[in-house]
One Martini backbone bead per residue (centre of mass of N, CA, C, O) as a GRO file, in nm:
protein
   50
    1UNK     BB    1  -1.073  -0.856  -1.134
    2UNK     BB    2  -0.807  -0.713  -1.179
    3UNK     BB    3  -0.920  -0.422  -1.160
    4UNK     BB    4  -1.020  -0.443  -0.873
    5UNK     BB    5  -0.745  -0.502  -0.744
    6UNK     BB    6  -0.601  -0.250  -0.841
    7UNK     BB    7  -0.787  -0.054  -0.694
    8UNK     BB    8  -0.731  -0.156  -0.406
    9UNK     BB    9  -0.426  -0.111  -0.412
   10UNK     BB   10  -0.437   0.189  -0.459
   11UNK     BB   11  -0.584   0.250  -0.196
   12UNK     BB   12  -0.365   0.144  -0.007
   13UNK     BB   13  -0.139   0.332  -0.103
   14UNK     BB   14  -0.276   0.604  -0.051
   15UNK     BB   15  -0.349   0.564   0.249
   16UNK     BB   16  -0.059   0.512   0.348
   17UNK     BB   17   0.059   0.779   0.258
   18UNK     BB   18  -0.122   0.959   0.430
   19UNK     BB   19  -0.038   0.841   0.702
   20UNK     BB   20   0.268   0.919   0.675
   21UNK     BB   21   0.211   1.236   0.653
   22UNK     BB   22   0.113   1.302   0.937
   23UNK     BB   23   0.373   1.236   1.157
   24UNK     BB   24   0.205   1.139   1.441
   25UNK     BB   25   0.354   0.855   1.435
   26UNK     BB   26   0.482   0.585   1.527
   27UNK     BB   27   0.748   0.410   1.418
   28UNK     BB   28   0.615   0.122   1.426
   29UNK     BB   29   0.375   0.205   1.248
   30UNK     BB   30   0.532   0.297   1.000
   31UNK     BB   31   0.664   0.023   0.946
   32UNK     BB   32   0.396  -0.125   0.887
   33UNK     BB   33   0.311   0.051   0.651
   34UNK     BB   34   0.554  -0.021   0.475
   35UNK     BB   35   0.482  -0.319   0.451
   36UNK     BB   36   0.215  -0.278   0.307
   37UNK     BB   37   0.334  -0.133   0.064
   38UNK     BB   38   0.515  -0.362  -0.032
   39UNK     BB   39   0.291  -0.569  -0.078
   40UNK     BB   40   0.129  -0.399  -0.282
   41UNK     BB   41   0.354  -0.377  -0.494
   42UNK     BB   42   0.378  -0.681  -0.545
   43UNK     BB   43   0.088  -0.723  -0.636
   44UNK     BB   44   0.098  -0.528  -0.873
   45UNK     BB   45   0.323  -0.675  -1.027
   46UNK     BB   46   0.171  -0.946  -1.061
   47UNK     BB   47  -0.070  -0.829  -1.222
   48UNK     BB   48   0.100  -0.720  -1.461
   49UNK     BB   49   0.202  -1.008  -1.561
   50UNK     BB   50  -0.087  -1.153  -1.618
   0.00000   0.00000   0.00000
């Protein structure tokens, strides 16, 4: 299950990075995407410790 979660988190991080590279998104949307990235990074770190 851990590997499945890592895979999903990687997908979230990659997709959010691509969304931010688009450039034509409102600043408040970019801020929310950054929050999602932060949460995904924290989840990845927790999975690494387990």
